N, C-alpha and C positions, 0 to 999 in steps of 0.2 A: 613408304612401302613399295616392295619391288613387284610391277604392273604384270610381272609373268605368272605368278604364282595368286593374285588378287582374287579371291570366289572361288581357288580348287578344291575339290573334295579330299581333305587331308588323312578325313578318318570318318565310318560311317558302322553305327550299333550294329549287332551282330541281333537275327534273328532271336535266340535264346535271350541276348538284353533286353529288345524289346516288349517281348512278349512278361519277362519278368519284372516289367518297368511299376512304378506305383502310377505312371501318367496312363501307358495302359488299362492294367486295374481300373483305376477310376473314370475311362471311356468307356470299358464293358460293365460299370456298375450305373453310369449315366443312362445307356441304352436299354437295361434289364427295370432301372428303379422306377428312371424317370423318362421314360422312352426317347432321349436324347441321343439320335444318331450321327456322330461326326465322323466322316470314313482318315478324317488325315488332321494336322495339328494346326493347321488353315483356319478351316470348319467350325475347331474346337474352342481357336482365339474369339472367331466370328461370332458364336453364338455367344458364349459369355463375354463380352462385354455391347450383342445385343437384348441377351436378357438376363440384365446387371440381377434382380433380384432372385430367379431360381438357380443362377447360377451361385452365387453365395449363399444362399438356404444350404446348396448341394455341397458345399464347402465345410459348411457347419455340419451336416449328417454325415459326411461320406469321411470326415477326419476327425471323426467324435468328440467335437469340441463339451470341454466337461462345463457345464452349468444350467442354469434351470433356462430352456427354449420358449417361457411363455411370453413373446413377443409380439407385439400387436399388426407388424407388417416389417417388412426385411428392408425396404428404405422411402422416408420418407420428403418427395419434393425431391425431383431430379436434377435439379443444379448443382453445378461443383459447391458454390457456397451454401452453408448452412444446410445439407443433405445430414440427415439423423437416419440411422442404421440401428437397427434389433429395438425398436424401442420394447422395453418391459422385460425386457433380457438382464440377468447377470452371469457373472461369473467372475473368474481370477485367474489373473496371468500365471501364479504362482501354486494352486493348485490345478489347472492342465498341464504342468511341467512334473510336479506329484504322480498327478496318476496313475493308474496300473504299472507303479515300478518296482522292479525285483528290491528288495532294500541290500541284497550283497552282489549286484552288478557294480562294476565301477561306473559310476556320474561323470570324471573330470581325473585326468591329469595335469599334475603344473611341473612344469620347468620353466626353473630361470639361467640368466648365466650365470650364477654364484652357485645356484642348489642344483642336488640330481633330477631326477624325475622323480612325483611320488603321485601315488591316487587316493581317492575320494569315496568313497562306495555312498548309493543312493542311500541304503540308512542312516550312514553318518553322518553325509547333507545335509538330510530331513530333519535328525536331533538339533544340525547346532543351526539354521534354516529355523525352526522352532522357536530357541532359544532363543536367536536375535531379536527374534518377534515378539516375542514374552517382556524383552527388557525397554523396546522399544518402547513398548503398552506401557508399562511402568513409570516409563520419563515422559509420561504425557501426549506422547504421538496417538495422533487419531487420525482416519482417513481425512486426506484430503492435505496434510500440513507435508511441507517437502523434508525431504533429507539430501543432504548434501554432504558428497564423500570427492576425497581428492586420492583417488587410490592410480595405483598400476592394475595389470590384467594380471592379477590374483588372487585366490580363489575365496580372500574375502570380499573383493566386490560382488561376486557372486552369489554369496551367503548375503551380505547385505544385501543388494538389490532386491534377494528372491524374500528377504524378511521382509524389506520396506512394504513391498505390493501385497504383501498375503493380509497385510493389515489396512490397505489401503491409502497407506500415505503414496507420498507424488517422489520418484526417486533422478536426483540428477547428478552428473559424475565431469570429470574433467580430470583428467594427466596430467600425473605428476613432470612434465617436460615444460606445462602451461606455466607461465612467470605467474606470481601474487597477480598481478594489476589485469593481467588477463582473464584469472578465475575469476577475481573481486566484479567483475564486470559482467560476467554471466550470473554465479551464483548469487549476487547484491541484487539482479534484479527480481529474483525470486522470494525471497527471506527464506531461507529455513530453519529449521528448528532444533536441527540434529548437522555437525557436521562432524565426519568421520576421515580422520587424513593419515596419510602413511609419513614418517620421518625421511626418506628418500627413497632412491632407487639405481639403480644401476645400468649402463648401458656403455655400448660399445668399449666393454674393459673396464668404463669408471664409474666411482659414483661421488653420486648427488644426493648431499646433503639440504632437504628443506626443512628442514625446520625453522629459520625465521620466516623463508614463505608462507608454512603451514601457522606462525605465529600472526602476522601479517593479515592473512587473509580471514582467521578469525578475530581481529580487533576487525575488523570491517562490516560484519555480519555479527551488526546487533540485536537480532534476535533468535543468534542459534543460544536455544536452554543447556545443552549439552552438548560435552564436542568430547569424541572418542578417537584415540589415538592406536596405530598399529605402529606397533617397533618391527621396519621392516631391514633396515640395513644398522640399524643397534638395536639396544635394550632396555633402556629407560624410556621410562613414561613420564611427561611431565606432568606437575604434582595436579592440578588444574582440568585434568584427561582423564579419563573415564578409560580403563587400557581395554583392549579387543577381548582378549580371556578372560575380562569380566562378565562380557557378554553372552556368553558359553556355559553359564555358570547354569542352567535351568536345566529340567529332565519333562520334558509338558510336552504333549503332542501337536503339530503342527494344525490350527484351524485357520485356514487361508477363508477370510470372509468376503460373503458375494459381495457385487459392487456392481452398481449399471452400467452396462455393456459401454456406454461414453465418457464412463469415471476414466478421470489423470492415471494413466499409468508411470509415465518417464517426461520431463523437459529434457530436449538435446537442444544445441545451439547449434547454428548455419548463422553466416554471416554476408550481408549483404556490400554494398558500395558506402555505405553512409549510416551513423548511428549504431549505437550497440546491438552487439549481435542477436542475433533474432530467437529468443526462447521457447521452442516449439513443444506444445503439449499431446503427445499421444496419446490417446485411450486402451483398455485395458482390453475390451474387447476387441476394435480396429485391429490390434498388433498378433493378437492370438488366432483371428481367421486369416488374416492374409501371412503371417508367419505359418503356419499349419497350413497355409495354399503350396507358401513359396518351399517351402520347407523337404516337405512329403511329394507333391507332386509335381513342382517344378526341378527341385534340385535331385527328385529321384532317391530322398531318404529312408531309410528305416530302419529297422531291430536288432539290425548287424552293422550299424556301422559308424565308424569314428569319425569324428568333423572336426578340424583344424584350420583357424583361419587367424593369419598372423595380424594382429592389430592393438592398437593399444587404448585404453580405454576412451580417449578421445576421438575416435572415428567409428562412427554408426555399426563398424562391420563389429565390433564389440558387441555392441545389441543384437545383432544378426546374430553371430554366435551362441546367444544364451539362447537367442529363439529357437538353432538346432534344438534343443533339448525338446521342446513338444514333439520332433519328431523321428528323432535317434535315442540312443539312451546314454550316448559317451561324446566330451565335447573335450577337448586338449586346449592348454592353457600359457603361454606360453611369455615371457618376461623379457625382453634382452634385445638385440640389435641381431636381425638375419644374417650377421659378418663376423658374430663376433662366437666365438675364436677366426673362422672361416667362414663360409660360406656355404661350406655343409650342416653346420648348426639343425635345420632345420629338417634336411632330408634324414640327420641320424634320427630327431624328436620323430621323424615320420616310421620308419623303422622300426624302432624301439616298442612306441605304444601303437603299433598297425593302424595306423591312420590309414581312413578309402579317402575321404573327401579332404584333399589340400586346396584352403582356399591364399589367397596371396595377394601381390596385386604388379600391375602390367609395370613400372619402376625393377620388381625386383626382378621378372623376369627377364627383362632386360638387362641389366647387372646381370646377369648370370651368364646370358649368350656374353656379354663382352668379355669377361676372364673366360670364357671357354670351361663355364662349368659342367660337369660330365656326370652326374648324381647316379644313374644307371649304372656306370659301371664297379661304382663304392658301396648303395649301400643296397638294400632289401628290399626293394618297395611293389612285391607282387600280392599286395594286398590292394594297393592305389586301385581308388577306383573313379575319380573326378580329381583337375585339376581348375580350378576358379579362380576366374584375374580381374580384378576390379580397381578401384582408384585412376585410371585415365584409360584411354586408349589402349587396344595390345594390337601392335605391327606387328605385317608380317611374317619377321625376326624369330618374336616372337613365339607362335604357331610352330614354327618349323622347332625352333631348338626344345620346345617341348615333346614333338613327338620322334625327336633325334637323341638328345640324350636327357631324358626323364623317364621316358615309358611311351611304346607303341601302341600301344592300345588302352589310352585312355580316352576321358571325354574331356575336352578342354571348354570352356565357358569362357566366354570373356564377358561380362554384365556392369550392365550401368540403372544403375540408382540413387537414391539420395539420400539423408538425411532426414529432409524436407516429411518424405514418407518414411521409412527405412524401411524401404521394400527396390526393390528392381522395377524400372520399367520395361526392360528389354533385355534377355538375357537370355537362358537353356534352354534346350527344347530337348526332352533325353531320348526318342523315339528318332530325331534326324541325325542327319550328317554335320558333321562341324567342316565348314567352309576355311580359308584360310583369310583372317581380313575381317570376318565378319561376324556377329549376335544374329545368332540363330532364329527369332522370332521377339514379339511383342506379349510377354508377362500373361497369363490367364487373369481376365478381369480390368487388365490396364487399356483403356483406350488410348496409347498414343497413338501419335499423327505427326507428320512436318509440313510443317505451315511456311508459306512466303511470307514476308511483311503485311500485306491484305487479308492475311488467314484465309485463303486457301488451298487446301492441302497438294502435298508433291509426289509423286513415286517417282523414284528413283532419280530424285534431286534433293538438294540441301538445302534441308529447312530446319525453322527453332523446331526442339522440342517440344509438343505439346503433350496433353492429356484432357479430351474434351468431354469425360463422366464420370461420377464421382468415382470417389476409391475408399474404404474404410478404412485404412489409415492415413487419409491425409492427415492434418493438424489438425486439434481440433480448436484451436486460436491461436495463440502468442502470448505468454504470459502477462498481465498486465495489459494487454492491447488494445484500449476504450475505443470500442464502436470493429470493432476490428479494422480499423486502418491502417497498421505496417502489414496484417496477413492482404488484405486485400491488395496493395501496392507492391506487395513481393510476388504476388502469379497471375493476379487478374488486369493490374494494371492497363497491359497494353493490347490483348485480345481480351473485351468483355465478355467474363461470364467461361472461360479458356483457362485453364492452368499452362504459364508458359515457366518453361525450369529454367530454361538459362545453358540447355546445349543445343548444339547442330548436329544434325541427324536427318541420314538417308534411309529412307526406307523403301524397298524395291515391292516388283507387283507380287511378291512371293511371302513376303512381312518379316527378310531379313535384315539385318541393320545394320548401318556403321555410325560410332560415334564420332566425330569430329572435334569436340574439344568443347570447351567453353565459350556460348556466345556473348556473353557478359564480362567484370571486370573481374568477380569475385576469381580469388586467388585457388588455385586445387594443388597442394603438393602432396601425393600420393597418397586420393581420395581423402585427407583431412583440408577440410575449405575454412578458408581465412578470409574476412574480409576487408579491403585493401584500408577502409576506416581505420582497423587494429593497427595496424603498421601504422599510419600516418601519425596516432596521436605519439605510438614512438621515437618516430622518427623525428616528430616535432620537439620533444624533450633536447635532441644533442644541440646543444647552441649554436653551431658554427652552420646551423641549417636553418636556412630557411622557406623552402617551400618544395614540395617532392613529389612525386609521382611513382606508381608500380605498376610495372605488368606483368602478365605472367603468361608465359609463354607455349605453355602445356598445349600439346595438340598432337593428334596421329598421324605420323610418318615426319615430323620437326625433332630436334633438340629439344628438349624441355629445360626452360632454366626463367628465373626468375631476375628481372631485370626492375634495376632503383633508380631514378634520374633525381639529381639532388640542385636548388638552385641553391647557393650558398651567399651566408652577409656576407656587404665589405670585407674587405682585408682575407675572407678565409679560403682556405687549396684545399681541392680535396686529393688529399694523399695515403699513404700505408697507414697510417697513426689513426686518420679521421675515418676513414674503410674500418677501422678492426673498430674500434669503436663504434661507428652505427650498426655493424654485425652483431656483437658482443650483446647491445640495447636490446636487439632484439631477440636474439638467443635467450637471454637473461627474461625479457618481460614477455616474449610470445613463447614461442619455440625456436630450438635449432632450426626443425625443418622451414623458419621461416625468412631463415637468414638468407640474402642475395646472392644469386652466382656474379651479378656483377653491377658496378656504380658508376654513372656515369657524372659529370658536371653540368650542367645547360645554364644557359642563361635566364631561361623563363621556361613553364610550364604549358602546354597550352591547353586554353578554358575558351567556352565556351562566352558570350554577348554577357549572359547573368552570372559568368564567374566560377559553373561546373568545371573540373579537368576532364579532358576529353579522354576516359580511359578505355572504351569500348574502343572510337574512332583509332585511337593510336597502335591498341592491340592490332587490329584486324591490317593495319598499315605497315608493322612491322610481322604480321607473320604471312606479309606478300598480296594481299588484296590490294589492287590497283591502288591511288592516293583520291583519283578522282571523285572513286564510288564508295571511297566510306567519309573523308572529309570533304567539307565544305569552308572553305575559308573564309564567306562572305561571313557566316554564321560563326564570325570569332570575335574573339577581344581582343586575342595578340597571335595573327597571320603570323609575324615575322618570328617566330618560334616555332615554327613547321620544319625550316633549312635542316635543319638537326638530324631530326627523325626523318626523313626523308633518306635524306646522305646516308642515313646509321641501318634506315633498311633496305636500302640495295647492300650494303656491306655483309648484312646479315641472310639474306638471299646471293651473294656470293658464297660466304661460307656455308648454308648447304647447300649450294652447288655442286661445292669440291668434296662436299662430305659423299655425294650421292658417288659421285665416277670418283672418288679416290679406291 
């Protein structure tokens, strides 16, 4: 990051924009209705975390949540584990999506690499959701049953989800760029009764036939009673599947069934470094409340907005895009590559559909800057009000490129959250200036902090991102996790009773933040996280490989790269053919995004005395930390494996230095 611009104000909201913001209106409402006086965002945030119950009750009231408010109390228990919200209240996510909609207004636009843009009105969307919901009930689907989908970012995915939620069933989706084994390790844990799948998808000008994967997945899901087929790249429907069109034959009113506040809504997956992917369960109430707050107040969305997030269905941003409907009337779905046929496709879509809120990833912004893309010279972006970036830390160059080549008067927000909470820990503040390289603040109701190793709060120092008080959108539990053992191990082992997320963060005295990347060994490729254990399972299937180590070097201010180190069986040699086969296995069984950038042959993998791979210490070493600070050779079973990595750390640092001054 360029030191001469770090922290410099690059954009300030106008007085009119501040006055018309939802946040200003909310603050005025709090003062009038609740007697809460906050002169600025810092005071508002502090009140929101100091007074959790009044704050979240105010969100229900101000944002107009549809449901039965007869709760006995807002929050039972003030600990992070076991907190229970709004006991006695009932609501339904789908009911809140369709509440007070204009049937003739556009609900969504859809475009893919191979199809032109089309739109669906609210009236048509409601009709299709109601029909699919009726068909699900006819299949015997009841509240609590799981519906699993293997679909890209197409209207059918949104429709199927809303229908599933309306009957109280639990939704789970994987993107078709995930291979069959990766999908089976996820869906196999949740025992779905309905499986909805697509025949294939297109990406970067290529078409991928997924019918064999679909059949393999279905075979490995014995609990599936009905399978539905969506012909997307072709026309045929296999005999044993119900055609998607059959789900749309009913003409019935939508009847979203009231569910308890903590009734499961969806299951999403976030992988750790060991074991199967974590099936994270979120609730109807927690997601409705959090997304109402996030989309309306934090993201400043309203009745005139058109919202877009570039995302596959395998990324939590798809869930957040659907959640945007809770605050605005229109969303934009895009299925395909952001660079096919060229890097202007998404900006062309923004011009065509009148996008006001453009959500993307830091890698997309970085790539656009590298090729010297200049969208504002080619596309009419006068309706664009906000650009949001996530998936990785946004560098200073990224901030500067947006304001120079996209739009000079736009609210640019770098946001960081997680699949684990389906929300943002830190992100945008619409009434505050934007500073280069910095995130504007901590989200309302999120008691985020930076801790040192001993659990001391840090100001203006890099520490572990933690959350010290409960949130409504925290996971209810992990599906099938007896005694919440994995849940506790994933977040609360390091600091008892405190959520440790696994990111490095620095928070200054004003609440502004910088995220420095992962503090653990989880792989983060453009926002989609994968546990190293997923890759190890695939790599172990390559005959020549005896052992392996995967290190993700995605961190702010440094070149992102995924490194794979392999120990080969005696007589084997790392050559172009073996490298290609390893990458191909990962592409086919997991996803192309997790193919390593570099593969190294090593004599041994560094391990602890009890045989655990030194993933986090080696990652820190390769990011430039001093070896003495991150690795204790005395605690290793094979310290003789270290010299290779010490030398590589020097080479990588030299590469980074050369790039910095080139």
